[in-house]
Structures are given as C-alpha cells and as structure tokens.
Backbone as a chain_set.jsonl record, in Angstrom:
{"seq": "AESPLVRSLFRNPLVIFPLLVSFSLVVPIIEETTKSLVPALAGAWRGLSATQIFLWGVAGGAGFAVVEGLLNGSLSAESWASVALLRIGASAMHCLTAGLTGWGWGQVWTQRRWLHLLLAYIVAIAIHGVWNGASIGMAVVGVAFGPGTLQSALVVGAVGLLILLTVVEIIALMAIAERMGRSNRTL", "coords": {"N": [[22.663, -28.437, -19.716], [19.472, -28.1, -21.089], [16.656, -30.255, -21.343], [15.079, -31.469, -24.371], [12.303, -31.539, -23.995], [11.808, -29.665, -21.919], [12.787, -27.373, -23.158], [10.966, -27.232, -25.28], [8.572, -26.845, -23.851], [9.05, -24.301, -22.766], [8.85, -22.778, -25.002], [6.252, -22.703, -25.586], [3.373, -20.772, -25.738], [1.198, -21.239, -24.019], [2.376, -22.091, -21.75], [4.29, -20.15, -21.178], [2.806, -17.706, -20.866], [1.049, -18.064, -18.519], [3.124, -18.446, -16.679], [4.548, -15.996, -16.758], [2.449, -14.242, -15.963], [1.922, -15.242, -13.412], [4.392, -14.775, -12.042], [4.759, -12.056, -12.507], [2.516, -10.745, -11.619], [0.817, -12.155, -9.704], [2.67, -13.169, -7.741], [4.019, -10.694, -6.965], [1.781, -9.34, -5.802], [1.15, -10.996, -3.618], [3.624, -11.009, -2.214], [4.092, -8.244, -1.716], [1.919, -7.621, -0.13], [2.356, -9.305, 2.065], [4.905, -8.418, 2.967], [4.217, -5.918, 3.891], [2.859, -6.228, 6.239], [4.173, -6.094, 8.796], [5.104, -3.316, 8.952], [2.545, -2.137, 8.801], [1.227, -3.105, 11.107], [3.023, -2.231, 13.092], [2.793, 0.539, 12.81], [0.11, 0.901, 13.506], [0.003, -0.004, 16.175], [2.049, 1.323, 17.554], [1.878, 4.009, 17.016], [3.469, 5.428, 15.134], [5.309, 7.75, 13.008], [4.76, 8.578, 9.514], [7.207, 8.516, 8.205], [8.742, 6.908, 9.926], [7.333, 4.517, 9.672], [7.724, 4.021, 6.985], [10.486, 3.46, 7.111], [10.404, 1.135, 8.676], [9.216, -0.471, 6.773], [11.245, -0.517, 4.766], [13.243, -1.833, 6.201], [11.937, -4.271, 6.654], [11.689, -5.11, 3.996], [14.393, -5.448, 3.387], [15.04, -7.549, 5.109], [13.366, -9.517, 4.051], [14.536, -9.758, 1.519], [17.032, -10.807, 2.201], [16.36, -13.366, 3.209], [15.077, -14.46, 0.943], [17.228, -14.334, -0.828], [19.024, -16.128, 0.374], [17.593, -18.487, 0.031], [17.375, -18.584, -2.785], [20.1, -18.567, -3.482], [20.918, -20.962, -2.537], [20.134, -22.767, -4.36], [21.914, -23.481, -6.367], [25.209, -24.145, -6.168], [27.182, -23.695, -8.024], [26.333, -21.513, -9.521], [26.273, -19.456, -7.727], [27.619, -16.938, -7.545], [26.609, -15.4, -9.719], [23.936, -15.377, -9.009], [24.104, -14.007, -6.589], [24.935, -11.48, -7.519], [22.66, -10.707, -8.998], [20.942, -10.513, -6.871], [21.516, -8.106, -5.631], [20.131, -6.075, -7.016], [17.534, -7.106, -6.724], [17.312, -6.975, -3.971], [17.393, -4.193, -3.547], [15.026, -3.593, -4.87], [13.111, -4.945, -3.245], [13.463, -3.538, -0.828], [12.724, -0.925, -1.606], [10.04, -1.28, -2.556], [8.744, -2.36, -0.295], [9.212, -0.293, 1.451], [7.709, 1.726, 0.206], [5.065, 0.707, 0.474], [5.01, 0.643, 3.223], [5.192, 3.401, 3.746], [2.729, 4.091, 2.643], [0.99, 2.848, 4.483], [1.736, 4.402, 6.641], [0.653, 6.836, 5.861], [-2.02, 6.215, 6.092], [-2.301, 5.685, 8.883], [-1.491, 8.089, 10.045], [-2.776, 10.194, 8.718], [-5.129, 9.318, 7.654], [-5.296, 8.691, 4.927], [-6.299, 6.758, 2.704], [-6.24, 6.399, -0.037], [-3.604, 7.0, -0.699], [-2.32, 4.761, 0.307], [-3.378, 2.759, -1.385], [-2.357, 3.655, -3.871], [0.379, 3.45, -3.318], [0.607, 0.661, -3.046], [-0.093, -0.135, -5.664], [2.004, 1.002, -7.191], [4.192, -0.307, -5.993], [3.63, -3.001, -6.588], [3.714, -2.858, -9.364], [6.427, -2.148, -9.849], [7.712, -4.374, -8.736], [6.572, -6.361, -10.332], [7.56, -5.738, -12.921], [10.261, -6.152, -12.46], [10.289, -8.938, -11.815], [9.17, -9.944, -14.187], [11.13, -9.286, -16.119], [13.247, -10.802, -15.116], [12.243, -13.471, -15.164], [11.579, -13.618, -17.861], [14.116, -13.448, -19.026], [15.229, -15.854, -18.138], [13.478, -17.714, -19.331], [13.847, -17.216, -22.081], [16.54, -17.897, -22.29], [16.487, -20.653, -21.713], [14.591, -21.639, -23.558], [15.539, -21.011, -26.129], [18.268, -21.3, -26.239], [21.819, -20.804, -26.955], [22.49, -18.092, -29.153], [22.062, -15.441, -31.579], [19.6, -13.932, -31.381], [18.659, -14.798, -28.893], [20.784, -13.96, -27.275], [20.639, -11.177, -27.621], [18.108, -10.635, -26.497], [18.498, -11.48, -23.851], [20.58, -9.754, -23.084], [19.181, -7.356, -23.282], [17.258, -7.752, -21.243], [18.946, -7.97, -19.018], [20.076, -5.423, -19.105], [17.766, -3.893, -18.571], [17.252, -4.784, -15.952], [19.55, -3.831, -14.645], [19.221, -1.073, -15.04], [16.799, -0.73, -13.6], [17.744, -1.385, -11.041], [19.551, 0.732, -10.507], [17.764, 2.919, -10.619], [16.049, 2.21, -8.516], [17.747, 2.332, -6.266], [18.496, 5.044, -6.335], [15.946, 6.149, -6.008], [15.301, 5.238, -3.407], [17.262, 6.647, -1.929], [16.526, 9.295, -2.536], [13.916, 9.45, -1.519], [14.426, 8.972, 1.197], [16.037, 11.193, 1.762], [14.218, 13.288, 1.263], [12.237, 12.724, 3.159], [13.773, 12.982, 5.443], [14.401, 15.726, 5.383], [11.815, 16.795, 5.693], [11.223, 16.053, 8.285], [12.943, 17.367, 9.942], [13.461, 19.455, 12.676], [13.889, 22.76, 13.684]], "CA": [[21.843, -28.394, -20.912], [18.066, -28.409, -20.848], [16.112, -31.323, -22.172], [14.207, -30.999, -25.451], [10.955, -31.343, -23.464], [11.794, -28.379, -21.206], [12.944, -26.334, -24.19], [9.691, -27.176, -25.982], [7.592, -26.235, -22.94], [9.329, -22.875, -22.621], [8.506, -22.111, -26.264], [4.8, -22.782, -25.704], [2.699, -19.63, -25.114], [0.311, -21.693, -22.951], [3.226, -22.238, -20.568], [4.961, -18.871, -20.923], [1.865, -16.682, -20.403], [0.738, -18.228, -17.087], [4.347, -18.266, -15.91], [4.784, -14.553, -16.64], [1.38, -13.651, -15.151], [2.131, -15.663, -12.026], [5.543, -14.118, -11.431], [4.709, -10.608, -12.682], [1.337, -10.158, -10.985], [0.372, -12.88, -8.507], [3.744, -13.16, -6.737], [4.157, -9.365, -6.366], [0.642, -9.02, -4.928], [1.315, -11.757, -2.374], [4.813, -10.568, -1.482], [3.934, -6.868, -1.222], [0.952, -7.672, 0.972], [3.022, -9.95, 3.2], [5.97, -7.555, 3.473], [3.687, -4.705, 4.524], [2.159, -6.526, 7.49], [4.902, -5.577, 9.961], [4.954, -1.861, 9.045], [1.146, -1.79, 9.072], [0.949, -3.378, 12.521], [3.86, -1.344, 13.909], [2.187, 1.87, 12.768], [-1.163, 0.886, 14.226], [0.201, -0.233, 17.603], [3.03, 2.205, 18.183], [1.633, 5.411, 16.696], [4.669, 5.941, 14.479], [5.124, 8.689, 11.902], [4.826, 7.957, 8.185], [8.624, 8.269, 7.922], [9.16, 5.732, 10.694], [6.712, 3.323, 9.091], [8.488, 3.803, 5.747], [11.733, 2.801, 7.477], [10.043, -0.235, 9.05], [9.018, -1.169, 5.503], [12.551, -0.742, 4.14], [13.905, -2.884, 6.985], [11.241, -5.526, 6.344], [12.08, -5.496, 2.638], [15.774, -5.944, 3.45], [14.974, -8.879, 5.718], [12.767, -10.411, 3.053], [15.541, -9.974, 0.47], [18.066, -11.707, 2.724], [15.82, -14.729, 3.244], [14.895, -14.898, -0.437], [18.552, -14.53, -1.392], [19.563, -17.385, 0.891], [16.877, -19.582, -0.624], [17.777, -18.63, -4.204], [21.515, -18.882, -3.562], [21.161, -22.358, -2.192], [19.679, -23.618, -5.448], [23.025, -23.976, -7.169], [26.488, -23.628, -5.694], [27.977, -23.27, -9.186], [25.89, -20.209, -10.023], [26.065, -18.584, -6.593], [28.115, -15.586, -7.803], [25.655, -14.674, -10.569], [22.717, -15.186, -8.211], [24.408, -12.946, -5.628], [24.918, -10.201, -8.235], [21.263, -10.363, -9.276], [20.278, -10.223, -5.607], [21.696, -6.69, -5.282], [18.981, -5.364, -7.564], [16.316, -7.61, -6.096], [17.288, -6.439, -2.609], [16.978, -2.795, -3.664], [13.607, -3.603, -5.238], [12.314, -5.305, -2.074], [13.526, -2.419, 0.126], [11.922, 0.189, -2.126], [8.602, -1.579, -2.609], [8.23, -2.482, 1.077], [9.213, 1.07, 1.991], [6.549, 2.439, -0.351], [3.827, 0.258, 1.119], [5.108, 1.135, 4.601], [4.804, 4.807, 3.698], [1.272, 4.113, 2.436], [0.369, 2.58, 5.789], [1.977, 5.593, 7.456], [-0.34, 7.842, 5.472], [-3.308, 5.794, 6.664], [-2.328, 5.807, 10.347], [-1.263, 9.461, 10.504], [-3.638, 11.191, 8.076], [-6.311, 8.617, 7.118], [-5.253, 8.796, 3.465], [-6.366, 5.402, 2.163], [-5.87, 6.435, -1.457], [-2.142, 6.931, -0.764], [-1.962, 3.354, 0.493], [-3.713, 2.063, -2.625], [-1.38, 4.054, -4.89], [1.671, 2.859, -2.94], [0.545, -0.755, -3.41], [-0.081, -0.263, -7.126], [3.365, 1.293, -7.653], [5.068, -1.39, -5.509], [3.331, -4.208, -7.368], [4.199, -2.62, -10.732], [7.891, -2.246, -9.832], [8.036, -5.781, -8.482], [6.151, -7.12, -11.508], [8.511, -5.502, -14.014], [11.504, -6.857, -12.081], [10.089, -10.382, -11.989], [8.946, -10.228, -15.607], [12.427, -9.266, -16.81], [14.044, -11.94, -14.632], [11.664, -14.709, -15.69], [11.731, -13.557, -19.311], [15.504, -13.762, -19.339], [15.408, -17.299, -17.92], [12.696, -18.445, -20.33], [14.534, -17.085, -23.37], [17.773, -18.679, -22.224], [16.175, -22.087, -21.776], [13.81, -21.982, -24.742], [16.207, -20.823, -27.406], [19.686, -21.637, -26.183], [22.726, -19.776, -27.466], [22.226, -17.566, -30.484], [22.048, -13.987, -31.656], [18.347, -13.412, -30.836], [18.657, -15.095, -27.457], [21.773, -13.081, -26.65], [20.107, -9.817, -27.628], [17.017, -10.557, -25.521], [19.074, -11.584, -22.501], [21.288, -8.498, -22.832], [18.136, -6.365, -23.027], [16.693, -7.997, -19.912], [19.978, -7.609, -18.043], [20.127, -3.957, -19.117], [16.584, -3.404, -17.854], [17.446, -5.059, -14.523], [20.566, -2.89, -14.155], [18.559, 0.233, -14.981], [15.881, -0.761, -12.464], [18.539, -1.351, -9.81], [20.039, 2.103, -10.322], [16.601, 3.765, -10.313], [15.556, 1.848, -7.177], [18.679, 2.868, -5.272], [18.338, 6.5, -6.353], [14.638, 6.447, -5.412], [15.418, 5.061, -1.951], [18.032, 7.768, -1.376], [15.752, 10.526, -2.684], [12.803, 9.403, -0.564], [15.003, 9.144, 2.536], [16.445, 12.606, 1.871], [13.014, 14.13, 1.361], [11.602, 12.475, 4.465], [14.667, 13.566, 6.446], [14.197, 17.179, 5.363], [10.488, 17.16, 6.205], [11.135, 15.742, 9.702], [13.872, 18.179, 10.738], [12.897, 20.582, 13.432], [14.946, 23.706, 14.068]], "C": [[20.423, -28.849, -20.581], [17.596, -29.496, -21.802], [15.258, -30.733, -23.282], [12.774, -30.748, -24.968], [10.837, -29.991, -22.751], [11.892, -27.233, -22.196], [11.629, -26.142, -24.949], [8.615, -26.506, -25.121], [7.79, -24.722, -22.849], [9.161, -22.097, -23.927], [6.992, -22.042, -26.453], [4.139, -21.587, -25.005], [1.753, -20.028, -23.971], [1.078, -21.976, -21.656], [3.806, -20.874, -20.187], [3.997, -17.847, -20.322], [1.494, -16.873, -18.933], [1.963, -18.042, -16.184], [4.623, -16.779, -15.69], [3.715, -13.869, -15.786], [1.581, -13.993, -13.677], [3.248, -14.865, -11.372], [5.501, -12.6, -11.538], [3.511, -9.958, -12.006], [0.994, -10.853, -9.663], [1.43, -12.832, -7.405], [3.951, -11.763, -6.153], [2.986, -8.976, -5.442], [0.807, -9.723, -3.579], [2.486, -11.212, -1.559], [4.651, -9.156, -0.936], [2.939, -6.809, -0.066], [1.617, -8.237, 2.226], [4.074, -9.037, 3.809], [5.421, -6.345, 4.22], [2.986, -4.972, 5.851], [2.866, -5.946, 8.71], [4.808, -4.051, 10.033], [3.516, -1.439, 9.374], [0.819, -1.975, 10.549], [1.752, -2.464, 13.441], [3.255, 0.059, 13.951], [0.897, 1.947, 13.569], [-0.939, 0.808, 15.736], [1.092, 0.793, 18.276], [2.797, 3.684, 17.902], [2.836, 6.09, 16.067], [4.316, 6.959, 13.401], [5.191, 7.926, 10.584], [6.276, 7.645, 7.813], [9.114, 7.041, 8.663], [8.573, 4.45, 10.108], [7.351, 2.994, 7.741], [9.774, 3.027, 6.062], [11.499, 1.371, 7.959], [9.85, -1.065, 7.781], [10.331, -1.485, 4.822], [13.284, -1.87, 4.873], [13.255, -4.247, 6.72], [11.583, -6.027, 4.956], [13.498, -6.045, 2.599], [15.802, -7.348, 4.049], [14.413, -9.905, 4.758], [13.791, -10.753, 1.982], [16.637, -10.928, 0.936], [17.573, -13.152, 2.708], [15.646, -15.268, 1.826], [16.241, -15.171, -1.106], [19.2, -15.817, -0.914], [18.896, -18.57, 0.21], [17.278, -19.708, -2.088], [19.236, -19.029, -4.354], [21.806, -20.332, -3.273], [20.731, -23.307, -3.313], [20.837, -24.225, -6.224], [24.321, -23.339, -6.693], [27.328, -23.097, -6.853], [27.594, -21.875, -9.656], [25.688, -19.202, -8.898], [26.478, -17.152, -6.884], [27.136, -14.796, -8.664], [24.351, -14.421, -9.826], [22.937, -14.042, -7.227], [24.386, -11.579, -6.301], [23.489, -9.76, -8.544], [20.526, -9.972, -7.999], [20.456, -8.77, -5.176], [20.493, -5.891, -5.76], [17.68, -5.806, -6.934], [16.192, -7.089, -4.675], [16.848, -4.975, -2.618], [15.481, -2.703, -3.991], [12.743, -3.916, -4.02], [12.316, -4.183, -1.035], [12.636, -1.265, -0.331], [10.428, -0.125, -2.067], [8.009, -1.722, -1.21], [8.228, -1.121, 1.768], [8.014, 1.872, 1.49], [5.247, 2.015, 0.313], [3.832, 0.636, 2.594], [4.698, 2.596, 4.687], [3.292, 4.938, 3.512], [0.527, 3.844, 3.724], [0.575, 3.752, 6.732], [0.99, 6.701, 7.136], [-1.724, 7.507, 6.035], [-3.341, 6.091, 8.157], [-2.146, 7.234, 10.822], [-2.258, 10.461, 9.935], [-4.905, 10.6, 7.466], [-6.421, 8.738, 5.604], [-5.16, 7.405, 2.851], [-5.967, 5.344, 0.691], [-4.346, 6.369, -1.618], [-1.659, 5.49, -0.581], [-2.226, 2.563, -0.783], [-2.701, 2.39, -3.718], [-0.001, 3.47, -4.591], [1.704, 1.383, -3.308], [0.621, -0.938, -4.922], [1.328, -0.035, -7.666], [4.317, 0.165, -7.24], [4.86, -2.663, -6.324], [3.844, -4.052, -8.806], [5.719, -2.752, -10.802], [8.319, -3.702, -9.677], [7.695, -6.635, -9.704], [7.092, -6.958, -12.686], [9.818, -6.231, -13.717], [11.362, -8.359, -12.347], [9.902, -10.757, -13.453], [10.247, -10.261, -16.387], [13.275, -10.464, -16.398], [13.547, -13.257, -15.22], [11.801, -14.753, -17.21], [13.126, -13.927, -19.75], [15.75, -15.269, -19.203], [14.691, -18.11, -18.996], [13.392, -18.395, -21.69], [15.798, -17.926, -23.386], [17.529, -20.165, -22.361], [15.525, -22.442, -23.104], [14.624, -21.946, -26.027], [17.69, -21.14, -27.394], [20.545, -20.533, -26.762], [22.367, -19.361, -28.892], [22.116, -16.057, -30.425], [20.784, -13.403, -31.038], [18.303, -13.614, -29.329], [19.604, -14.152, -26.74], [21.255, -11.655, -26.557], [18.995, -9.65, -26.596], [17.534, -10.616, -24.086], [19.813, -10.3, -22.143], [20.277, -7.383, -22.547], [17.532, -6.52, -21.638], [17.689, -7.625, -18.82], [20.099, -6.087, -17.96], [18.961, -3.344, -18.367], [16.74, -3.62, -16.346], [18.494, -4.13, -13.918], [19.963, -1.499, -14.022], [17.599, 0.305, -13.79], [16.632, -0.68, -11.139], [19.008, 0.065, -9.513], [18.881, 3.025, -9.924], [16.085, 3.479, -8.905], [16.447, 2.424, -6.088], [18.568, 4.386, -5.196], [17.009, 6.893, -5.703], [14.674, 6.292, -3.902], [16.161, 6.235, -1.316], [17.239, 9.069, -1.437], [14.59, 10.57, -1.691], [13.327, 9.631, 0.855], [15.427, 10.593, 2.76], [15.24, 13.514, 2.063], [12.333, 13.953, 2.716], [12.457, 13.062, 5.587], [14.51, 15.055, 6.533], [12.867, 17.558, 5.992], [10.341, 16.888, 7.693], [12.094, 16.537, 10.576], [13.122, 19.273, 11.449], [14.038, 21.471, 13.886], [14.557, 24.448, 15.308]], "O": [[20.213, -29.845, -19.888], [18.09, -29.623, -22.923], [14.763, -29.614, -23.152], [12.102, -29.847, -25.47], [9.869, -29.26, -22.962], [11.169, -26.242, -22.088], [11.23, -25.011, -25.226], [7.838, -25.691, -25.619], [6.825, -23.958, -22.854], [9.316, -20.876, -23.941], [6.51, -21.392, -27.381], [4.323, -21.406, -23.802], [1.531, -19.237, -23.054], [0.475, -22.087, -20.588], [3.809, -20.497, -19.015], [4.351, -17.181, -19.349], [1.614, -15.925, -18.158], [1.849, -17.542, -15.065], [4.899, -16.353, -14.569], [4.039, -13.006, -14.971], [1.428, -13.138, -12.805], [3.075, -14.336, -10.273], [6.143, -11.915, -10.742], [3.49, -8.739, -11.835], [0.895, -10.2, -8.625], [1.121, -12.491, -6.263], [4.052, -11.643, -4.932], [3.203, -8.345, -4.408], [0.622, -9.111, -2.527], [2.357, -10.979, -0.358], [5.038, -8.895, 0.203], [3.111, -6.027, 0.869], [1.451, -7.697, 3.32], [4.136, -8.892, 5.03], [6.097, -5.803, 5.094], [2.559, -4.031, 6.52], [2.214, -5.361, 9.575], [4.46, -3.526, 11.091], [3.3, -0.495, 10.134], [0.206, -1.105, 11.169], [1.235, -1.977, 14.446], [3.212, 0.69, 15.007], [0.63, 2.949, 14.233], [-1.627, 1.49, 16.496], [0.904, 1.098, 19.453], [3.462, 4.531, 18.499], [3.18, 7.213, 16.436], [3.176, 7.025, 12.941], [5.624, 6.774, 10.543], [6.546, 6.627, 7.176], [9.828, 6.216, 8.092], [9.244, 3.419, 10.058], [7.503, 1.823, 7.394], [10.11, 2.063, 5.374], [12.309, 0.486, 7.681], [10.268, -2.222, 7.719], [10.525, -2.603, 4.345], [13.872, -2.749, 4.244], [13.95, -5.254, 6.581], [11.751, -7.229, 4.751], [13.779, -6.994, 1.868], [16.506, -8.228, 3.553], [14.918, -11.024, 4.659], [13.904, -11.911, 1.578], [17.116, -11.757, 0.163], [18.278, -14.052, 2.251], [16.025, -16.404, 1.541], [16.376, -16.131, -1.864], [19.848, -16.52, -1.69], [19.56, -19.543, -0.146], [17.497, -20.816, -2.578], [19.574, -19.767, -5.279], [22.821, -20.872, -3.713], [20.944, -24.516, -3.219], [20.747, -25.362, -6.686], [24.502, -22.127, -6.807], [28.099, -22.154, -6.68], [28.447, -21.13, -10.139], [25.005, -18.196, -9.088], [25.759, -16.226, -6.509], [26.86, -13.634, -8.367], [23.731, -13.371, -9.993], [22.058, -13.199, -7.049], [23.877, -10.617, -5.726], [23.143, -8.591, -8.375], [19.583, -9.182, -8.046], [19.628, -8.25, -4.427], [19.907, -5.122, -4.999], [16.816, -4.981, -6.641], [15.088, -6.792, -4.217], [16.03, -4.564, -1.795], [14.768, -1.852, -3.46], [11.748, -3.232, -3.779], [11.283, -3.905, -0.426], [11.886, -0.698, 0.464], [9.643, 0.687, -1.578], [6.896, -1.261, -0.96], [7.346, -0.831, 2.576], [7.383, 2.604, 2.253], [4.423, 2.856, 0.674], [2.777, 0.921, 3.162], [3.952, 2.988, 5.583], [2.651, 5.783, 4.137], [-0.453, 4.522, 4.035], [-0.303, 4.067, 7.536], [0.543, 7.422, 8.028], [-2.492, 8.395, 6.403], [-4.302, 6.684, 8.649], [-2.606, 7.57, 11.913], [-2.562, 11.466, 10.578], [-5.673, 11.317, 6.825], [-7.52, 8.872, 5.065], [-4.071, 6.935, 2.519], [-5.415, 4.343, 0.234], [-3.85, 5.754, -2.562], [-0.709, 5.057, -1.233], [-1.38, 1.779, -1.211], [-2.238, 1.491, -4.419], [0.707, 3.045, -5.504], [2.71, 0.896, -3.824], [1.337, -1.818, -5.401], [1.796, -0.799, -8.51], [5.15, -0.27, -8.035], [5.827, -3.323, -6.703], [4.349, -5.009, -9.393], [6.244, -3.395, -11.712], [9.183, -4.19, -10.405], [8.455, -7.534, -10.065], [7.394, -7.93, -13.379], [10.41, -6.85, -14.601], [12.2, -8.968, -13.011], [10.422, -11.778, -13.905], [10.459, -11.146, -17.216], [13.944, -11.071, -17.234], [14.337, -14.062, -15.714], [12.103, -15.801, -17.779], [13.304, -14.64, -20.738], [16.401, -15.879, -20.052], [15.24, -19.084, -19.512], [13.509, -19.415, -22.37], [16.094, -18.592, -24.378], [18.276, -20.862, -23.047], [15.879, -23.452, -23.711], [14.415, -22.77, -26.917], [18.304, -21.237, -28.456], [20.05, -19.438, -27.033], [21.991, -20.191, -29.72], [22.081, -15.469, -29.344], [20.874, -12.466, -30.245], [17.95, -12.701, -28.582], [19.254, -13.6, -25.697], [21.415, -10.998, -25.528], [18.943, -8.637, -25.899], [17.059, -9.887, -23.215], [19.69, -9.808, -21.022], [20.501, -6.557, -21.662], [17.319, -5.531, -20.936], [17.312, -7.029, -17.811], [20.21, -5.529, -16.869], [19.137, -2.387, -17.612], [16.401, -2.741, -15.554], [18.335, -3.686, -12.781], [20.167, -0.823, -13.014], [17.593, 1.294, -13.056], [16.201, 0.016, -10.22], [18.873, 0.541, -8.386], [19.012, 3.819, -8.993], [15.722, 4.405, -8.179], [15.949, 2.948, -5.092], [18.548, 4.951, -4.103], [16.95, 7.856, -4.939], [14.13, 7.131, -3.184], [15.737, 6.757, -0.285], [17.273, 9.861, -0.495], [14.317, 11.612, -1.094], [12.739, 10.393, 1.623], [15.198, 11.151, 3.833], [15.244, 14.399, 2.919], [11.907, 14.927, 3.337], [11.925, 13.58, 6.569], [14.486, 15.613, 7.63], [12.79, 18.531, 6.741], [9.432, 17.428, 8.322], [12.075, 16.409, 11.801], [12.254, 19.932, 10.876], [15.039, 20.986, 14.413], [15.317, 25.29, 15.787]]}, "num_chains": 1, "name": "protein.A"}
C-alpha cells in the first residue's frame, strides 16, 4: 500500500506532467541515441548494407532489453512474473526501434540519405514514447487512485494499448525482415 503522501504526489499535475514528459520524450531520445551507436559505428567501419545494419540494431535492441529486464526484474521478487510478461512487449519495442534507427544509419552509410535517419529516429522515439507513456500512466493511475472502477478502466485501457503495441511491433519486425530479405535475394 502506498503512503498518502505518494498518492497525493501522483495526483498532482506538477508531478505527473514532468514524469510523463521525462519518460515519454527524454528517456526515449537518450535510449534511442545510445542504442544506435553500435549499428552506426559498425556500418561506418565495416561497410555493411542497410539490412545488415538494421540487424545490428535489432540485436543491440535485444541486448538492451535483456539488461533493462534484468534491472527491472530485480526490483521486486514478488512481482517478477508480471514484470517478465511486460518485458516481452518492451523487448519487441526495443528491437524494433533500434532496428529502425539501425536501418536509418544504413541509409546514411549506403546512400547518404540523412532524412531517412531523421525519420527513423522520429518514429523510434514516438514508438518508445507511447510505450513508456502507457506504462508510466498505468503505474501513476494505480498508485494515485487505488482500486476502483475508474482506475480499473484506465489500467485495462493501458494494458490493452501495451498488448496492441506488442502485437504491432512483432508484426512490424517480421514484415521488415521479410521485405529486407526479399530485396537482398539474388538469383
């Protein structure tokens, strides 16, 4: 049970707004930039194709998700199972967003298309921001309002959005991989 002070803080817009901005904008910008360093450097040094750099990004996103999952899972042994379930979607999100920025770097190194990199970053940050916003929003509502009909409806909505995002992210990863595989086949 949360203390009345914590509950009061999480009902205050002066606390909620900076929290949501931080996790929905600042954190995604930092994480997407950091995750794209390896694909960017690999593409520059090794002369890889855009598809290969995309895959470096997906691998980097998977590695990032594992480390983040270990850190988040270690927060509470009692809630490990629910954290692990949420990590499936977060892992898909990290793989997709890092793959997108990797692809953007691939476009820069193979075709000098800087606009593609910028668009890849914007899309990756937006996907990551929506994910974080729904996750943080769900936590804030749960703490601020406790059990009740409105709280339950908001949490169910956030969970539904996270499930939908997970499905879309997995489908997007498969579709991008399929498309890149088709474009790289030589007969």
